[in-house]
N, C-alpha and C positions, 0 to 999 in steps of 0.2 A: 442485503442486510437487516440486522435484527431488528425485531418488531419495537414498538416503542415503549412495553409492558417489561418485553425483559433489559432493558438496557436500565429504563427507570428505578428497579427491580438491583440493577448488578449497583447504581449510584445510591442507591440506600444502604446498601452491604457494605461498602467499602468506607457509606462516612461513617457506621457505626462502628466499623474496625479503626479508621480514624482516631474514634471518641478511645478505644480502649487504649490505642497506642500512647495517645496523646498522656493520658491516665496510669500508663505505667511508667510512662518518663517521668513524669510528678514525683512519682511514689519513690522514684530509683533515686532522682536528683534526692528526696528527700533524706534515703538510706545513706547516703555514699555522704553526706557530709558528716553524718555521725562514723558512720567506719573509718574515712578517711582521717577524722582527728584521732583516734582512739590507733591508728597504723603509722601516724606521724609522731604522737607522744610514746609511743610502745619504740619507736626507732633509735631514738638514741641510748634506749635503755641495754637495746639489744647490742647496740654499738659500745656501749662502754663493757659490758659483760664482756663479749667476744676480744677485747682488748685484756680483759683482768685475766680473763680465760690463757690468752696469748704468754702472758707474762708468766702466770703457771706454772703452767704446762712447758714454757720453754728450759725450765729445768728438771723436769721429769724426763726418765726413760720409757720406750715406745711402749716396754709392757708390766709397767712398773701397776696398773689398773685395770680389771677387765676390759673397760671401755676406749683405754687404750691398746689394747692389745693389738697389734700386728700378724695378718697371719697370709699364708697362702692363699690369693681370691681363689674359689672356687667356686661360690656359692654370690650372690648377691641381688639384695631386697633393695625396691623402691618404694618409699612412700610418695602417692602421687596424691597431693591437695587440687580438687575443682570443688565447685560450686555444687550444689543438691539439684537447682531449676536449672531448666533453659531458659532461651528467651534472648541470648547474650552476646549473638553474633560468633564471631569465632573463637569467643575465648577459649571453652573449653576444648575445642579442637585443636586446638594450638598445643596445648600441656598434652593432650591425648599423644600428639602427632611426634611431641620430641621425647615422650618415653618410649612410646612404640620406636624410634629410629632408637633410643639410648639400649632397648632390649634387644633390637636386632643387632646391635654394637657387642654385646654382653655375650651373646649367647653364639656368636661367630665368631669370639676369643673361646668359647668353648666353658663359659663359664653358667650356671643355674641360676634364673633370674623368680624372684617372688614377690608376689605385689604388695603393699598396703595402701586400700583406697579411704581417703578422707573425703568425700562428700560423695554425691551417688553419680556424677554422670562419669568421675572416672573410674569405679570400681565394676558399672556396667557397662563400660567400653572395653576392660580387661575380663568379665566374667567367663566368655564362652573358651576363652584361651587357657582357661585351668589354672593361670598364674596367680592367683588375688589367694594370698593367703587369711586375711582380716577385710573386711570392710566396717569403716564407721560411717552408716549414713545418716543422711538427716539432723545434723548437729550443727551444718554450716552456716545456720540461719541464727540459730540464736548459742554458739558457741562460746565455754569460755577457760581458764585456763586447768580447770581441774578435768577438762575434754583435751588441752592437750598433753595434759600428765600421764592420762588413761594409756593415747596412742605412743608416747614418749617410753611407757613403763614397757609396754609389750612389746616396743622393738626393740629395746635393749636387754630384756630378758631374751628374747629371740637369738641376738646377737651372742648374748655373754653363753647360750650352750650351745655354742658355735651352728646352729643353720645356718646363720649367714655371716660371711666374714669382711663382706663390707653392707654403709647402707647409706642411700643417698635422698632427696627431699626433689621432688619436681612440684613447680608452684609459678602462679601468676606474678610476677612481680608488680608493682606499680609505678609508673613514672610519671605520666599526668594521666588527666582526662582521655585523653586520647589515644594513651600510646599505653597497653600492657602487655609486654611479653613473657613466655615463659624464662625460667630460669631453670639452673640444677647447682645443689647443693651437698656436696659429702659431711654426711651427720657424722658416720662410724667407720672406724676408730675414730678417735679425737686424736691429732696427729698435734705432737708438741712443736711452737713458733720454731722457725728460726731465725737468726742473727738477722736483724734489717726488716722483719714481718709485719714490724706492729707498722701502726699507723702514722704515716705520715715520715716512716724510714728514722722516727726520733730515738735518740741513744738510752737506752733500755738502763733505768733505776736501778739498785739494790735494793730490795727491801727485808724489814726483819718484820717475820711472820709470826703472827700468837694468836688463834697455835698455827701446829707448824704447819708448811705447807700440805706433807702429805693430809692431814688432817679436812685439812680445808677442801682438797681435791675430793676425798671422798664424799663431801656435801655437794661441792659446785658439781659435779661433771652429771649426776643425775637435773642437776637443776639446768643445768648447761645444755640439753638433749629440752629437755621441757619449752626450756623459751625458743628456744630453733622450732621448734615445731610450734610454737602459738604463733610466731613471728609469721610464718608461712603462710596459715590459716588467716591472718590480719591481714596482709598482703590481698592471699587471695578475696577475700570477701569486700575488700574497698575496691578491688581492680571487677570484680563481677558488678560491683551497679555501676561503676563508672564503665563497660563495655554492655549493659542491659538499657544505660540513659542514651546514650550513642546509636548502640542499634531502634530502640525505639523512637528515638530523633529522625532517625533514616525513614523506621516502616512510615512514621506520620507524614513528611515529605512526599516519600513515594504515595501513597493514599491518596494526597492533593493530585499529586500529579497521575494518578488515575483518573478521580475524578473530573477534572478538565478534560483528559483524553472523550470521559465517555459522555461528558455535556455534550461536548462538538458532535460526537457521533447520533447522540438523543435528537441536537436543533436539526444536525442532517435530513436524519428520517423521520423526524416531526414534517420539514421541508418538504421532502417527500411526499409525505401521504396527503399536506397541502397540496400540493402543485398536481398529484393523481384524480384530488376530488376537483379542483379545478379544471382540470379537462375531459371531467366528466361531464361538469357543468356546461362548461361551454360547449361541447359533443351535443351535449344534451338539447341545450337550445339552439344550434345549428340545424339540426337534425329536426325543431320545432318547424324554424323559418326553411325549409326547404320542403 
C-alpha cells in the first residue's frame, strides 16, 4: 500500500490539474460563442454564393475558364484544415485519419498527391511523408479573410500551372457542441451545375446579367475559392473550441473521480497506520502487564 505522503501528493497534483482543465473549459466556452456566431453568420452567405455560382456556371462550358478546366486526373492536391493547438479530444485526429484514407485511395488509383496544411496539427501529421507542398501554421487562432485569400490564390496558381488536376478540402464540420465530423469537399475544378442541382430542385429562372456572365465569372471564380476556404476555416475554428470544451469537461470529471478514488486509498492507508499504532500500543501494554 502506498504511503500517506505519496497519496496526499497525488491528490494535490490531481486537484491542481482539475483547476487547469476547468479554466480551459471556461476559456473554450467563451471563445466558442464568438466563433460559432461568426460561422453561423457566414453560412447563409456561403450558401447563397454557391447558389449564385450554380446558376451562372450552369450556362458555362467546363473549359471556358482556367479554374473550370477539366483534365485527366493524374495529380490531386488536398487542403487539410485543422487547429494549431491540441487538447481538443479526437477532433484533429479524425480529420487527419480521413485525409490519410483519401491519400491512400488516390495513390491506389495511381495518382500523385500533394498536401497544403492549414493549421499546425495537420501539416505536422504529414510532414514526414514528404507530401506537404506548403504549410500555413499559427494562423487558426486569429485568421481573417486575407489569410483565406492567400491560401486560395496559392492553390489556384498551382492548379492553373498544371501541378494539380483536382483540389479537395478536408475540414471539421460543426454540427453541434457535442458533434464535429470531418468532411471532404471538391474545390477545383469548379464544375458547372447540372439541371435540378440547385437548392430545393427549384426551376432555374432566366436572368439578364449586366455585365456579361463571362465578366462576372472572371470575378466570382477567385472569390468563390476565397469563400470556400474561409468557410472551412470558420467551421474548424468553432469545432475546435467545442471539442476542447467537451474534452476539458471530461478531463475535469475524470480528475474528480481520481480524487475520490485516491481519497479512499488515503483513508484506508491512514486507517491501516492508526490500526498498526494501536496494535503496538496494546502489545506494549500487554507486555508490561506480563
